[in-house]
C-alpha positions in Angstrom: -13.9 -2.2 -2.6 -10.7 -2.1 -4.7 -8.3 -5.1 -4.7 -4.7 -3.9 -5.0 -2.6 -6.6 -5.7 0.9 -5.8 -4.4 4.7 -5.8 -5.7 7.4 -5.2 -3.3 10.7 -4.5 -4.9 14.3 -5.3 -3.2 17.2 -5.5 -5.9 15.3 -5.7 -8.8 13.0 -8.5 -7.5 9.7 -9.3 -6.3 9.6 -10.0 -2.9 7.5 -10.6 0.5 9.0 -9.5 4.1 7.6 -10.9 7.3 6.6 -8.2 9.6 8.6 -5.7 8.0 12.0 -7.6 8.4 14.7 -7.3 5.9 16.5 -10.7 7.3 12.9 -12.6 6.6 12.1 -12.2 2.9 11.0 -14.8 0.4 12.3 -13.7 -3.3 9.5 -14.8 -6.0 11.2 -16.0 -9.3 8.8 -14.0 -11.7 10.0 -10.5 -12.9 8.1 -7.5 -11.7 6.8 -6.9 -14.8 5.7 -10.4 -15.5 4.0 -10.0 -12.0 2.4 -6.9 -13.4 1.3 -8.3 -16.6 -0.2 -11.4 -14.8 -2.3 -9.1 -12.3 -3.7 -6.9 -15.2 -4.7 -10.0 -17.5 -6.4 -11.4 -14.4 -8.6 -8.6 -14.1 -6.9 -6.2 -11.7 -7.4 -2.4 -12.7 -5.2 -1.0 -9.9 -1.4 -1.9 -8.5 0.4 -1.4 -5.4 3.8 -1.2 -5.4 6.5 -0.5 -2.6 10.2 0.1 -3.4 12.1 -1.4 -0.6 15.2 0.0 -1.2 13.9 3.6 -1.6 12.0 2.9 2.0 15.7 2.6 3.2 17.9 4.8 1.7 15.6 6.9 -0.5 17.6 6.3 -3.6 15.6 5.2 -6.8 17.3 2.2 -8.1 14.1 0.5 -9.1 13.1 3.3 -11.3 13.8 1.5 -14.4 11.8 -1.4 -13.6 9.0 0.5 -12.2 8.9 2.6 -15.8 9.2 -0.6 -17.3 5.5 -1.7 -15.6 4.3 1.9 -16.6 5.1 1.7 -19.9 3.7 -1.9 -20.5 0.5 -1.9 -18.4 -2.6 0.1 -18.4 -2.8 -0.4 -14.6 -3.3 2.6 -12.2 -0.1 2.4 -10.2 0.2 3.6 -6.6 4.1 3.8 -5.3 5.4 4.0 -2.1 8.8 3.9 -0.7 11.6 6.4 0.0 9.5 9.4 -1.5 10.8 12.3 0.5 10.8 15.3 -1.3 8.5 17.4 -3.8 11.2 16.6 -6.2 10.8 12.8 -6.0 7.1 13.1 -6.0 7.4 15.3 -9.2 9.9 12.8 -10.8 7.2 9.5 -10.2 4.0 11.3 -11.1 5.5 12.2 -14.4 7.2 9.1 -15.0 3.2 7.8 -15.1 3.0 6.7 -11.6 -1.0 7.6 -10.6 -0.6 8.3 -6.8 2.3 8.3 -4.5 2.7 7.1 -1.2 4.2 9.5 1.6 5.2 7.6 4.8 8.2 8.8 6.6 7.8 12.0 5.2 4.6 12.4 6.2 5.6 12.3 9.8 8.8 14.1 10.0 8.1 16.8 7.4 4.7 18.2 7.9 5.7 21.4 5.7 6.3 18.8 2.9 3.0 17.2 3.6 1.0 20.4 3.2 3.0 21.5 0.2 2.3 18.2 -1.3 -1.5 18.1 -0.8 -1.6 21.7 -2.1 0.3 20.6 -5.4 -1.2 17.2 -5.9 -4.3 16.9 -4.5 -5.7 13.6 -4.0 -2.6 12.1 -5.9 -1.2 12.1 -2.4 -1.8 9.0 -0.3 -0.2 8.7 3.3 1.2 5.5 4.5 0.6 4.9 8.0 2.4 2.1 9.3 1.6 0.8 12.7 3.7 -0.8 15.4 1.5 -1.8 18.6 -0.6 1.1 17.4 2.1 3.4 16.9 3.5 4.8 13.9 6.7 3.3 12.5 8.9 5.1 10.0 12.3 4.5 7.9 11.0 1.0 6.4 9.3 0.0 9.5 12.5 -0.1 11.4 12.2 3.0 13.9 9.3 3.5 16.3 7.5 6.7 17.3 5.2 7.9 19.9 2.6 9.0 17.6 -0.4 7.3 18.2 -1.7 5.7 14.6 -5.1 6.9 15.1 -4.6 10.2 16.3 -2.4 10.7 13.4 -5.1 9.4 11.0 -7.5 12.1 12.3 -4.7 14.6 11.9 -3.9 13.8 8.5 -8.0 14.2 7.5 -7.7 17.7 9.2 -4.7 18.8 6.6 -6.8 17.6 3.7 -5.5 14.0 3.0 -8.0 11.9 1.5 -6.9 8.3 1.3 -4.6 6.4 3.8 -3.1 3.2 3.2 -2.9 1.7 6.9 -0.9 -1.1 7.7 -0.8 -3.4 10.7 3.1 -4.4 10.7 2.3 -7.6 13.3 0.4 -8.9 10.6 2.0 -8.0 7.0 3.5 -11.2 5.5 2.0 -13.5 8.1 -1.4 -14.7 6.5 -3.1 -14.1 9.7 -5.9 -12.3 8.9 -6.0 -8.5 9.1 -6.7 -6.3 12.0 -10.3 -6.0 11.5 -10.8 -4.0 14.7 -8.1 -1.2 13.7 -10.0 -0.7 10.4 -13.3 -0.9 12.2 -12.4 2.1 14.1 -10.8 4.1 11.5 -14.1 3.5 9.5 -16.0 4.5 12.0 -13.7 7.7 13.4 -12.5 9.4 10.2 -14.1 9.6 6.8 -10.6 8.7 5.2 -10.5 6.7 2.2 -9.2 3.6 4.1 -6.6 0.9 2.0 -6.0 -2.0 4.4 -2.7 -3.7 4.2 -1.3 -6.5 6.0 -2.6 -10.0 6.9 -4.9 -10.5 4.0 -4.9 -14.6 3.8 -8.5 -15.4 2.4 -11.3 -14.2 0.6 -12.8 -14.1 3.7 -10.6 -11.5 4.8 -11.2 -9.6 2.0 -15.1 -9.8 2.3 -14.6 -8.7 5.9 -13.0 -5.7 5.0 -15.6 -5.4 2.4 -18.3 -5.0 5.0 -16.5 -2.2 6.9 -17.1 -0.3 3.8 -13.3 0.4 3.2 -11.8 1.8 -0.1 -9.4 -0.7 -0.5 -7.4 -3.8 0.5 -4.1 -4.9 -0.5 -2.7 -8.3 -1.3 0.5 -9.8 -1.9 1.8 -12.9 0.2 -2.0 -14.9 -0.3 -1.9 -14.2 -4.1 1.9 -15.1 -4.6 1.1 -18.4 -2.5 -1.9 -19.3 -4.3 -4.7 -19.0 -1.3 -6.7 -17.2 -3.9 -6.4 -15.7 -7.2 -7.1 -12.0 -8.3 -10.1 -13.5 -10.6 -11.6 -15.3 -7.7 -11.0 -12.5 -5.3 -12.3 -9.7 -8.2 -15.5 -12.0 -8.6 -16.4 -12.7 -4.7 -15.9 -9.0 -4.0 -18.5 -7.8 -7.2 -21.1 -10.6 -6.1 -21.0 -9.1 -2.8 -21.3 -5.5 -4.0 -24.4 -6.9 -5.8 -26.1 -8.8 -3.0 -25.5 -5.8 -0.5 
């Protein structure tokens, strides 16, 4: 299972939100580049970046910072937040981002999603953000009547390979991931599932690893010293050998 350290960008800073609430944010002192370099030095191979400004407005105000991370690290970066057109997808992939995450666009513009998959294949990830099991869009600020599990099944039929599934109620709360939701997704689909939200300990990571998930994202737990990237990677590797 891949460990994705997370960097959430707001106004050029590393921040963490609680349950996606923009009014409940913590700003961290390290610059985004310093954070990325620290993760890479600790052994990370991949990085999850969310452009929170982009998620709300669709603008690319954090592009210079993301470009700086691309140019100064060898991390494979997956980026989400405000990517809602083929032009935007092309911009980020040409900038050097490895994969892009479609969230709001995936549910609001099926034609765009189909065209993106046709053009870019598995470089397209879909972010499914769930609030009480229903898909939320526009920076998590708007709920839909689309069941998140059924939506994932539809995505698989469309040719999507990888989904980042976030339980909003868990995000930034350090309360443990929604294991039941990930268990259900693993059982009912053949998608590569990346878990996001609630990871608070290495035991949480191991619980997700036992479900044979593709990856897990960790932000707040790393920022607040619940465990380190080195510790997590070591335990996941040891668990892999035992399995």
